[in-house]
Each structure stands twice: as C-alpha cells, then as structure tokens.
C-alpha positions as CSV (number, residue, x, y, z in Angstrom):
1,M,0.2,-0.2,0.1
2,S,1.0,3.3,-1.0
3,N,2.1,6.1,2.1
4,K,1.3,9.0,-0.8
5,P,-1.7,11.4,0.9
6,F,-5.2,11.0,-0.3
7,I,-5.8,14.5,-2.2
8,L,-9.0,15.6,-2.1
9,A,-10.0,19.5,-4.2
10,V,-13.2,21.3,-2.8
11,N,-14.6,23.3,-5.8
12,A,-17.0,25.6,-5.9
13,I,-18.1,29.0,-7.3
14,S,-16.8,32.4,-5.2
15,G,-18.9,32.3,-1.9
16,G,-19.7,28.6,-2.4
17,G,-17.8,28.2,0.8
18,K,-14.7,26.2,-0.1
19,T,-12.3,27.8,2.3
20,T,-14.6,27.4,5.2
21,I,-15.0,23.7,4.1
22,V,-11.6,22.7,4.0
23,K,-10.8,24.3,7.2
24,E,-13.5,22.4,9.0
25,L,-12.2,19.4,6.9
26,Q,-8.5,19.8,7.9
27,R,-9.5,20.2,11.7
28,K,-11.4,16.8,11.2
29,L,-9.0,14.3,9.3
30,P,-6.4,12.9,10.9
31,K,-2.8,13.8,9.6
32,S,-3.9,16.2,7.5
33,K,-3.0,19.4,5.6
34,A,-4.3,22.4,3.8
35,L,-3.3,24.1,0.4
36,F,-5.8,27.6,-0.2
37,F,-5.4,28.4,-4.1
38,D,-6.3,32.4,-3.0
39,D,-3.1,32.7,-0.6
40,R,-1.5,33.3,-4.2
41,N,-2.2,35.7,-6.8
42,Y,-2.1,33.2,-9.6
43,D,-4.5,35.1,-11.7
44,S,-2.2,38.0,-11.8
45,D,0.9,36.0,-12.0
46,S,-0.1,34.8,-15.0
47,G,-1.5,37.1,-16.8
48,I,-5.3,37.3,-16.2
49,E,-6.0,40.5,-14.8
50,D,-9.8,40.3,-15.6
51,I,-11.6,37.5,-15.1
52,C,-14.7,37.9,-17.1
53,K,-12.7,38.6,-20.0
54,W,-10.9,35.8,-19.7
55,I,-14.6,33.6,-19.4
56,E,-15.2,35.5,-22.3
57,E,-11.9,34.0,-24.4
58,G,-13.3,30.6,-24.0
59,A,-11.7,30.5,-19.7
60,D,-8.8,28.2,-20.5
61,V,-7.9,27.3,-16.9
62,N,-4.6,26.0,-18.2
63,R,-3.5,29.8,-18.8
64,F,-3.1,30.0,-15.3
65,N,0.7,29.3,-14.5
66,L,-0.1,27.2,-11.0
67,D,3.3,25.9,-10.8
68,L,4.1,27.3,-7.5
69,L,1.0,25.0,-6.4
70,A,2.2,22.1,-8.3
71,E,5.3,22.6,-5.9
72,D,3.5,22.7,-2.8
73,I,1.7,19.8,-3.7
74,E,4.8,17.7,-4.0
75,K,6.2,19.0,-0.6
76,L,3.1,18.2,1.4
77,I,3.3,14.1,-0.6
78,K,6.8,13.8,0.5
79,E,5.5,14.8,4.5
80,N,3.6,11.8,6.4
81,L,0.4,12.7,6.0
82,N,-2.8,10.8,5.2
83,Y,-5.1,13.5,3.3
84,I,-3.9,17.2,1.2
85,I,-6.9,18.8,1.1
86,M,-6.9,21.9,-1.6
87,D,-9.4,24.5,-1.7
88,Y,-9.2,24.8,-5.4
89,P,-11.7,26.1,-8.1
90,F,-11.0,24.3,-11.1
91,G,-11.4,20.4,-10.3
92,Y,-9.6,18.4,-12.9
93,R,-9.5,20.5,-15.7
94,H,-5.8,21.9,-15.2
95,K,-3.5,19.6,-16.7
96,A,-0.7,20.5,-13.8
97,I,-2.8,19.9,-11.0
98,S,-5.5,17.1,-12.3
99,K,-2.6,14.3,-12.2
100,Y,-2.1,14.8,-8.4
101,L,-5.8,14.9,-7.7
102,D,-7.5,11.8,-5.8
103,F,-10.9,12.7,-5.9
104,S,-12.7,16.1,-6.7
105,I,-16.0,17.3,-4.8
106,F,-18.0,20.2,-6.2
107,I,-19.9,22.0,-3.7
108,D,-23.0,23.2,-5.5
109,T,-24.1,26.5,-3.4
110,P,-27.0,28.0,-5.5
111,L,-26.0,31.6,-6.7
112,D,-27.7,33.7,-4.5
113,I,-26.6,31.9,-1.4
114,A,-22.9,32.3,-2.7
115,L,-23.5,35.8,-3.9
116,A,-24.9,36.8,-0.2
117,R,-21.6,34.8,1.4
118,R,-19.3,37.0,-0.8
119,I,-20.8,40.3,-0.1
120,I,-20.5,40.0,3.7
121,R,-17.0,38.2,3.3
122,D,-15.3,41.1,1.2
123,Y,-17.6,44.5,1.7
124,S,-17.9,43.9,5.9
125,T,-16.0,47.2,6.5
126,T,-16.4,48.9,3.3
127,S,-19.0,51.7,2.2
128,I,-22.4,50.3,0.7
129,Q,-21.4,52.3,-2.3
130,N,-18.5,49.6,-3.1
131,V,-21.3,47.1,-2.7
132,F,-23.2,48.8,-5.6
133,D,-20.5,49.1,-7.9
134,D,-20.4,45.0,-7.8
135,M,-23.2,44.4,-7.9
136,K,-23.4,46.5,-11.0
137,Q,-20.4,44.5,-12.2
138,Y,-22.3,41.0,-11.0
139,L,-25.1,42.1,-13.2
140,I,-22.8,43.1,-16.8
141,Q,-19.9,40.4,-16.3
142,G,-19.7,38.7,-13.0
143,R,-22.8,36.2,-13.1
144,K,-20.8,34.5,-15.9
145,A,-18.0,33.6,-13.7
146,Y,-20.1,32.1,-11.5
147,L,-22.2,30.2,-14.0
148,Y,-19.1,29.2,-15.9
149,G,-18.0,27.3,-12.2
150,L,-21.3,25.9,-12.2
151,D,-21.2,24.2,-16.1
152,E,-17.8,23.7,-16.0
153,I,-16.2,22.8,-13.1
154,K,-19.4,20.8,-11.4
155,E,-19.8,18.7,-14.6
156,K,-16.0,17.2,-14.0
157,A,-16.4,16.7,-9.9
158,D,-16.7,13.0,-8.9
159,Y,-18.9,13.7,-6.3
160,V,-21.3,16.9,-5.5
161,V,-22.9,18.0,-2.6
162,D,-25.6,20.8,-1.6
163,G,-24.3,23.7,-0.8
164,S,-27.1,25.0,0.6
165,K,-26.8,22.5,3.6
166,S,-25.5,23.4,6.7
167,L,-21.3,23.3,7.2
168,D,-21.7,20.5,9.7
169,G,-24.4,18.7,7.1
170,I,-22.0,19.4,4.3
171,V,-18.4,18.2,6.4
172,S,-20.8,15.2,7.3
173,E,-21.3,14.5,4.0
174,I,-18.2,14.7,2.8
175,M,-16.6,12.7,5.7
176,E,-19.1,9.8,4.7
177,K,-17.9,9.8,1.1
178,L,-14.3,9.8,2.2
179,I,-14.9,6.7,4.2
180,H,-16.2,5.2,1.7
181,I,-13.5,6.0,-1.2
182,N,-10.6,5.7,1.3
183,P,-11.7,3.7,4.0
184,A,-7.6,2.9,4.8
185,K,-7.2,6.4,5.4
C-alpha cells in the first residue's frame, strides 16, 4: 500500500464555501494539511487581470501558471500525511494539477447564497457604494464567472454536495463519502 496522502480538491464558485469547508475538514481529518488557492495571486501572476474577459476568451484554465501550487503539493506529498485537502476552483480541468487529485468534490451552492456570502466576506468594512458597484459589475459580467463554475467545474467533479446545507451537514456528507472511497485512512 502506498504512503502517498489522499488528495482531495474542494471546488465551488466564489462564495460557495470552499475555504470554510476545507478548514473544517482539516480540523476533522487526521494527519491532514490544506492548500488554499487564494493564498497566492495565480490570476495576476499568469497575466489574467480580468476574469470576465478570460471567460469570454474561452476560460482556458491552463493559462493559469500553477507551478507554485504543484510545488506545494509535491512538498506535502513527501510529508507523513493521510490527506491533502485543496481549496481549489478548477477540479480536474488544469492539466498540471489534475494528475495529483484523487477525488474532486463540488459544493453546489445556489448563486444567491454564494453572492450573499461574498458580499458579507468582502464588504463588511467598506461603504455601501462599493457593494452597489460590485453588484452592477456582477449583473454586467460577473454572473458569467459563476455560471462557468456551475457548468464546467461541477460537470467534471467526482461528487456534488448541496451547498445550501449547513456547514456540519456538508462536512458530514463529505466525511461519509471519504470513508467509502478511502477506508484505509
């Protein structure tokens, strides 16, 4: 039996709960570490300054330079871990990362819930005008990014969880699934 950690990707649209769920899974899964996509600036580092324009141009996830993420995964693989849990938006779609993944879960969060979470997360200390400006942008272009995640990433996931459930409900469902697909850990 291999000592390689089981690598789980948790995917969702922005505001879908990836970070919160990954942190809770890390807390509950023995010998696990987490990687968070938003800890680095992969979009600007890859020359992708406008996500909506990137989507209009075909949304090729392989334009993102994820060499640093691959290096982080390689480092963690060498550690004595049972799990590497990734807060990662692309599922199996990025060639450089998909080869590492053992399982991909998509958190299917309704758009209204994800948008509300994002507003609370991103604008709790700013003016209401910033919220209005973001909502205008969402209506003009941003919604396309959400729909891309729902259409493209969800389709490739190994398992889909209802993102309108409570945090405990989502995490329990994922834990139960992990027991069935990876009972040795």
